[in-house]
KOLVEX-86140 format. One record per residue (C-alpha): chain; y, z, x; residue in three letters. Coordinates in steps of 0.001 Angstrom, whole numbers, plus 500000, padded with zeros to 6 digits. Layout:
REM residues N
SITE  kette       Y       Z       X  rest
SITE      A       Y       Z       X   ALA
...
***
This chain:
REM residues 382
SITE  kette       Y       Z       X  rest
SITE      A  500000  500000  500000   MET
SITE      A  503435  499088  501339   GLN
SITE      A  506072  501699  502080   ASN
SITE      A  508676  501883  499310   THR
SITE      A  511433  502007  501951   ASP
SITE      A  510499  498631  503448   SER
SITE      A  513174  496299  502083   PHE
SITE      A  512563  492802  503473   ALA
SITE      A  511167  489915  501396   HIS
SITE      A  510073  492062  498473   ARG
SITE      A  510988  491869  494800   LYS
SITE      A  513640  494405  493867   GLY
SITE      A  514531  495118  497503   LYS
SITE      A  516765  493174  499914   GLY
SITE      A  519676  493882  502242   THR
SITE      A  522024  495408  499659   HIS
SITE      A  519373  497800  498395   ALA
SITE      A  518542  498789  501982   ALA
SITE      A  522194  499525  502777   VAL
SITE      A  522544  501508  499529   ASP
SITE      A  519509  503577  500513   ARG
SITE      A  520920  504165  503996   LEU
SITE      A  524224  505340  502499   THR
SITE      A  522341  507874  500371   THR
SITE      A  520524  509249  503421   PHE
SITE      A  523732  509353  505488   MET
SITE      A  525240  511709  502914   ARG
SITE      A  522326  514138  503419   ARG
SITE      A  521816  514103  507195   TYR
SITE      A  523978  514458  510312   ASP
SITE      A  522374  511972  512721   TYR
SITE      A  520798  508536  512563   VAL
SITE      A  518349  506802  514905   LEU
SITE      A  518740  503009  514833   LYS
SITE      A  516469  500656  516764   CYS
SITE      A  514441  497478  516480   ASP
SITE      A  511465  495726  518022   VAL
SITE      A  512057  493459  520993   ALA
SITE      A  511216  489791  520233   LYS
SITE      A  509289  490809  517154   TYR
SITE      A  508009  487514  515732   PHE
SITE      A  506983  486037  519125   PRO
SITE      A  505157  489303  519912   SER
SITE      A  502947  489634  516810   ILE
SITE      A  499363  489681  518065   ASP
SITE      A  497042  487291  516186   HIS
SITE      A  493872  489365  516572   ALA
SITE      A  495567  492552  515364   LEU
SITE      A  497258  490682  512506   MET
SITE      A  493939  489293  511289   LYS
SITE      A  492267  492690  511575   ALA
SITE      A  494980  494299  509427   LEU
SITE      A  494583  491617  506754   ILE
SITE      A  490819  492140  506703   ARG
SITE      A  491345  495756  505694   ARG
SITE      A  492422  494520  502265   LYS
SITE      A  490926  491035  501856   ILE
SITE      A  487201  490231  501945   ALA
SITE      A  487130  486726  500436   CYS
SITE      A  485799  484359  503123   ALA
SITE      A  487747  481345  501814   ASP
SITE      A  491018  483268  501676   THR
SITE      A  490485  484639  505172   LEU
SITE      A  489724  481131  506460   TRP
SITE      A  493027  479893  505012   LEU
SITE      A  494995  482834  506436   ILE
SITE      A  493400  482410  509869   ASP
SITE      A  494209  478696  509794   THR
SITE      A  497862  479383  508971   ILE
SITE      A  498179  481994  511718   ILE
SITE      A  496409  479855  514331   ASP
SITE      A  498316  476676  513444   ALA
SITE      A  501798  478127  513985   GLY
SITE      A  504029  476195  516363   ASN
SITE      A  504441  477550  519874   ALA
SITE      A  506755  480562  520145   GLN
SITE      A  508741  482044  522996   GLU
SITE      A  506357  483230  525718   SER
SITE      A  506027  487023  525840   MET
SITE      A  504092  488501  528745   TYR
SITE      A  504095  492289  528453   VAL
SITE      A  501401  494645  529745   TYR
SITE      A  500196  497378  527386   TYR
SITE      A  497803  500302  527954   PRO
SITE      A  494287  499046  528775   GLY
SITE      A  495329  495506  529728   ASP
SITE      A  493852  493805  532753   ASP
SITE      A  495666  491258  534882   LEU
SITE      A  495138  488357  532489   PHE
SITE      A  495350  490048  529067   THR
SITE      A  499006  489149  528280   PRO
SITE      A  498215  485507  529062   TYR
SITE      A  494989  485198  527079   THR
SITE      A  495844  486980  523805   ARG
SITE      A  497347  484641  521226   ARG
SITE      A  500534  485852  519625   LYS
SITE      A  503646  484759  517748   GLY
SITE      A  504526  483694  514187   LEU
SITE      A  507040  480901  513425   PRO
SITE      A  510273  482345  512042   LEU
SITE      A  510840  479833  509241   GLY
SITE      A  507502  480118  507437   ASN
SITE      A  507338  482061  504168   GLN
SITE      A  503925  483344  505211   THR
SITE      A  505416  484664  508450   SER
SITE      A  507776  486928  506513   GLN
SITE      A  504839  488298  504523   PHE
SITE      A  502622  488758  507570   PHE
SITE      A  505478  490476  509431   ALA
SITE      A  505740  493071  506674   ASN
SITE      A  502001  493707  506800   ILE
SITE      A  502057  494101  510577   TYR
SITE      A  504701  496854  510611   LEU
SITE      A  503350  498518  507476   ASN
SITE      A  501183  500458  509941   VAL
SITE      A  504369  501831  511516   LEU
SITE      A  505770  502714  508088   ASP
SITE      A  502773  504890  507243   HIS
SITE      A  502735  506459  510694   PHE
SITE      A  506380  507524  510406   ILE
SITE      A  506227  508723  506807   LYS
SITE      A  502727  510259  506733   ALA
SITE      A  502007  511360  510307   ARG
SITE      A  505544  512197  511434   LEU
SITE      A  506583  513271  507914   GLU
SITE      A  509923  511490  508102   ARG
SITE      A  511028  510605  504589   GLN
SITE      A  514558  509513  505556   ALA
SITE      A  513275  506208  506944   TYR
SITE      A  514224  502613  506156   ILE
SITE      A  512885  499364  507583   ARG
SITE      A  514037  495776  507160   TYR
SITE      A  511649  493437  509043   VAL
SITE      A  511834  494934  512557   ASP
SITE      A  515131  496845  512168   ASP
SITE      A  514588  500469  511216   PHE
SITE      A  516503  503729  510917   VAL
SITE      A  515445  507374  510733   ILE
SITE      A  517801  510210  509849   LEU
SITE      A  517727  513895  510723   SER
SITE      A  520006  516899  511199   ASP
SITE      A  518771  517304  514804   ASP
SITE      A  519857  514794  517450   LYS
SITE      A  517255  515851  520030   GLU
SITE      A  514553  515610  517397   ASP
SITE      A  515407  511931  516834   LEU
SITE      A  515174  511151  520558   TRP
SITE      A  511721  512740  520584   GLN
SITE      A  510717  510716  517540   VAL
SITE      A  511869  507540  519283   LEU
SITE      A  509599  508282  522245   GLU
SITE      A  506619  508892  519924   ILE
SITE      A  507324  505591  518132   ILE
SITE      A  507610  503789  521454   ARG
SITE      A  504123  504958  522463   VAL
SITE      A  502665  504208  519027   PHE
SITE      A  503999  500644  518927   LEU
SITE      A  502706  499879  522417   ALA
SITE      A  499242  501364  521924   SER
SITE      A  498599  500300  518331   THR
SITE      A  500518  497045  517720   LEU
SITE      A  501288  495756  521219   ARG
SITE      A  505033  495875  520510   LEU
SITE      A  508032  497158  522465   THR
SITE      A  511159  498907  521209   VAL
SITE      A  514209  496891  522218   HIS
SITE      A  515486  498463  525457   PRO
SITE      A  519169  498139  524479   VAL
SITE      A  519302  498227  520680   LYS
SITE      A  518456  501903  520263   GLN
SITE      A  520951  504607  519420   TRP
SITE      A  521117  508153  518090   VAL
SITE      A  524557  508642  516561   LEU
SITE      A  526400  511036  514246   PRO
SITE      A  526473  509436  510803   VAL
SITE      A  530257  509870  510741   THR
SITE      A  530631  507220  513485   THR
SITE      A  528820  504667  511329   GLY
SITE      A  525809  502527  512163   VAL
SITE      A  525386  498748  512410   ASP
SITE      A  522715  497738  509914   PHE
SITE      A  521996  494386  508259   LEU
SITE      A  525419  492876  508895   GLY
SITE      A  527449  495932  507937   TYR
SITE      A  528984  498917  509650   ARG
SITE      A  527709  501629  507304   VAL
SITE      A  529380  505028  506861   TYR
SITE      A  528522  507919  504518   PRO
SITE      A  531477  507042  502280   THR
SITE      A  531790  503267  502592   HIS
SITE      A  530690  500162  504471   ARG
SITE      A  532460  497324  506246   ARG
SITE      A  531358  493803  506965   LEU
SITE      A  530844  493528  510693   ARG
SITE      A  533519  491416  512354   ARG
SITE      A  530858  489233  513968   THR
SITE      A  529250  488709  510542   SER
SITE      A  532576  487590  509087   GLY
SITE      A  533187  485197  511971   MET
SITE      A  529647  483823  511654   ARG
SITE      A  530155  483269  507913   PHE
SITE      A  533442  481433  508523   GLN
SITE      A  531803  479223  511150   ARG
SITE      A  528863  478405  508894   ARG
SITE      A  531173  477721  505949   LEU
SITE      A  533243  475360  508085   ARG
SITE      A  530150  473565  509360   ASP
SITE      A  528741  473295  505841   MET
SITE      A  531985  471934  504401   GLN
SITE      A  532243  469411  507234   GLN
SITE      A  528740  468230  506405   ALA
SITE      A  529672  467937  502701   TYR
SITE      A  532774  465955  503643   ALA
SITE      A  530753  463566  505814   ARG
SITE      A  528263  463107  502992   GLY
SITE      A  530925  462431  500378   ALA
SITE      A  533193  460150  502403   PHE
SITE      A  530915  458518  504976   GLU
SITE      A  527558  458299  503231   GLN
SITE      A  528574  457906  499586   PHE
SITE      A  531927  456225  500363   LYS
SITE      A  533807  458309  497794   ALA
SITE      A  537575  457843  497620   ASP
SITE      A  538232  461415  496504   ALA
SITE      A  536422  464601  495506   VAL
SITE      A  537233  467654  493387   THR
SITE      A  537095  471055  495095   LEU
SITE      A  537388  474705  494136   SER
SITE      A  540123  476491  496115   PRO
SITE      A  538804  480015  495656   TYR
SITE      A  536941  480240  498972   ILE
SITE      A  540214  479416  500715   GLY
SITE      A  541473  476706  503021   SER
SITE      A  538205  476782  505027   ASP
SITE      A  536589  474917  502140   SER
SITE      A  539416  472390  501782   ILE
SITE      A  540536  471337  505255   LYS
SITE      A  537323  469565  506362   PRO
SITE      A  537844  467101  503499   PHE
SITE      A  541504  466584  504398   LEU
SITE      A  540507  465440  507879   ALA
SITE      A  539974  461923  506449   TYR
SITE      A  543392  460166  506349   PRO
SITE      A  542292  457479  503893   ASP
SITE      A  540632  459860  501435   ARG
SITE      A  541788  462567  499034   GLY
SITE      A  540852  465778  497279   VAL
SITE      A  541763  467165  493884   PHE
SITE      A  541867  470961  493881   VAL
SITE      A  541115  472874  490675   LEU
SITE      A  544360  474480  489464   ALA
SITE      A  544324  474790  485633   ARG
SITE      A  541158  473366  484114   THR
SITE      A  540687  472118  480571   SER
SITE      A  537843  474347  479346   ASN
SITE      A  538665  476832  476544   PRO
SITE      A  538385  480016  478658   ASN
SITE      A  540101  478669  481766   ALA
SITE      A  543015  481059  481340   GLY
SITE      A  540850  484178  481724   GLU
SITE      A  541270  483985  485492   PHE
SITE      A  543559  481041  486189   GLN
SITE      A  546446  482582  484224   ASN
SITE      A  546182  486030  485806   LEU
SITE      A  549445  486985  487503   THR
SITE      A  550262  488709  490784   THR
SITE      A  553870  489227  491865   ASP
SITE      A  555056  487207  488857   ASP
SITE      A  552998  484145  489744   LEU
SITE      A  549887  483001  487882   ALA
SITE      A  546808  482198  489922   LEU
SITE      A  547067  478486  489060   TYR
SITE      A  550655  478515  490351   GLU
SITE      A  549536  479990  493666   ARG
SITE      A  546894  477283  493917   VAL
SITE      A  549600  474655  493370   ALA
SITE      A  551755  476169  496118   LEU
SITE      A  548805  476173  498518   SER
SITE      A  548006  472568  497618   ALA
SITE      A  551577  471599  498532   ASN
SITE      A  550992  472998  502011   ARG
SITE      A  547584  471365  502397   TRP
SITE      A  549043  468021  501315   HIS
SITE      A  551866  468260  503844   SER
SITE      A  549467  469202  506663   GLU
SITE      A  547146  466269  505839   GLY
SITE      A  546128  463866  507123   PRO
SITE      A  544243  463335  503862   GLY
SITE      A  545953  463487  500468   ALA
SITE      A  545713  466587  498268   CYS
SITE      A  546110  466532  494500   GLY
SITE      A  545460  468936  491620   LEU
SITE      A  543140  469112  488640   VAL
SITE      A  545236  470084  485619   VAL
SITE      A  543827  469992  482090   GLY
SITE      A  545561  468177  479254   ALA
SITE      A  544563  471053  476955   THR
SITE      A  547232  473269  478592   ALA
SITE      A  550485  471248  478318   PRO
SITE      A  552770  474183  479167   ALA
SITE      A  550888  474874  482386   GLU
SITE      A  550811  471140  483106   LEU
SITE      A  554591  471026  482931   GLU
SITE      A  554921  474142  485074   ARG
SITE      A  552599  472790  487775   ILE
SITE      A  554502  469499  487922   ARG
SITE      A  557661  471536  488557   THR
SITE      A  555959  473367  491439   ILE
SITE      A  554239  470277  492861   SER
SITE      A  556452  467257  492177   PRO
SITE      A  554750  465055  494786   ASP
SITE      A  551068  465758  494209   LEU
SITE      A  548877  463367  492203   PRO
SITE      A  547094  464891  489192   PHE
SITE      A  543564  464434  487924   LEU
SITE      A  543801  465318  484242   ILE
SITE      A  540658  466095  482215   PRO
SITE      A  540551  467225  478595   GLY
SITE      A  541754  464025  476910   VAL
SITE      A  539402  462675  474257   GLY
SITE      A  536549  464946  473150   ALA
SITE      A  538421  468134  474133   GLN
SITE      A  541516  467092  472207   GLY
SITE      A  543990  467406  475043   GLY
SITE      A  547630  466356  474792   ASP
SITE      A  547675  462777  476123   LEU
SITE      A  551446  462430  475767   GLU
SITE      A  552070  465517  477919   SER
SITE      A  549472  464300  480377   ALA
SITE      A  551335  461007  480805   MET
SITE      A  554778  462640  480841   LYS
SITE      A  554046  465354  483425   TYR
SITE      A  551227  463640  485251   GLY
SITE      A  553552  461223  487053   VAL
SITE      A  554915  462241  490469   THR
SITE      A  558619  462000  491208   ARG
SITE      A  557804  458861  493220   ASN
SITE      A  556260  457243  490160   GLY
SITE      A  552567  457679  490989   VAL
SITE      A  550680  458064  487723   GLY
SITE      A  547838  460472  486961   PRO
SITE      A  544101  459862  486900   VAL
SITE      A  543129  460470  483277   ILE
SITE      A  539535  461630  482904   ASN
SITE      A  537921  460812  479546   VAL
SITE      A  534303  460829  480666   SER
SITE      A  532820  462721  477733   ARG
SITE      A  534372  460446  475114   ALA
SITE      A  532970  457428  476954   VAL
SITE      A  529562  458799  477972   ILE
SITE      A  528756  460031  474479   TYR
SITE      A  530299  457117  472613   ALA
SITE      A  526865  456188  471209   SER
SITE      A  523191  457097  471530   ARG
SITE      A  522069  453717  470190   MET
SITE      A  521485  450298  471756   VAL
SITE      A  525163  449493  471280   ASP
SITE      A  526143  452081  473894   PHE
SITE      A  527737  449593  476304   ALA
SITE      A  530038  448178  473628   ASP
SITE      A  530764  451630  472206   ALA
SITE      A  531649  453038  475627   ALA
SITE      A  533920  450092  476350   ARG
SITE      A  535670  450490  473012   ASN
SITE      A  536138  454237  473595   ALA
SITE      A  537769  453563  476953   ALA
SITE      A  539983  450826  475500   LEU
SITE      A  541050  453159  472688   THR
SITE      A  542318  455686  475212   ILE
SITE      A  544100  452944  477162   VAL
SITE      A  545765  451698  473975   GLU
SITE      A  546896  455253  473139   GLN
SITE      A  548390  455501  476607   MET
SITE      A  550235  452188  476168   ARG
SITE      A  551882  453469  472998   ARG
SITE      A  553475  456389  474834   ILE
SITE      A  557092  455428  475710   PRO
SITE      A  557556  454959  479463   GLY
SITE      A  553904  455653  480254   ALA
SITE      A  553544  452572  482448   PHE
SITE      A  557157  452173  483472   ALA
SITE      A  556351  452799  487124   ALA
***
């Protein structure tokens, strides 16, 4: 049976639950031991792993499949460590290592250290214990006691599982100083995202958005895309790196409940107004063009955004099936340089008919909107 305080790759567990559990323990104890296993996945011994699985599984076919998966893993980083009882060649002849990306590897890794879980909780009687893969913490009111526990664990891992505690990543600290665990600096009263975690997230977000931009503009040859601004400029700027392409940033959308968040005010400015101000800056920084998505169902906000962003092109949804104000869309959708809006009437066209006459019906729906636009005074003056 798995330890209830093992939090990796298990239903109802996870990193947030592990950090919550650690916070609870930090409010009860004065000191925390934090350490992990050196090169854990490359060090998992195949023979020991298979023996542990055979304690619970007897089916020959299942064991054949498990053995095949373990044996067929791609080559891992070479780990040559001598453990008690080894001869000269033992570290070179024992097969070891599980590939990091495999789902089965995550499961097998939990099984492998489940032995440690039971040793710590049953033999050492340490209930304030948490493990996430190979990272684990133990808490106590006695600092020297935790150092002694660490030495016992070091011997146990070497003699039982052929593993080594990381020589650097081991600390006994007062809980008031906080402990690095699963991407956070955790304190008894609060937690903070580690600075390195934040920087890593920003780098990955930038790389991901650059890949999306390449896909949209280079692979699919799109002229423009719509983007949400709420992650910040990191999600916008990779798309603006293309001088002959554009983006439309969501400002005030046309759906019925758009105002729940987009109309919230801070310092006398609505959120959609702040988005418009940011879009002005992004457009000026370029080199790509930045526009705004503004729904025709909110004519007052449409007028206000045009006042804030007189030079930005608008993509205006909500005309047609949503009953948006086409006249306001044409009046306030035009930039001060005479560039007209992109009017989106996709739903009225797409759902024009479900019958074999769809092509004609869709064409007629589009022409109807065009004719309505032509009737608006000055709509095509530019």
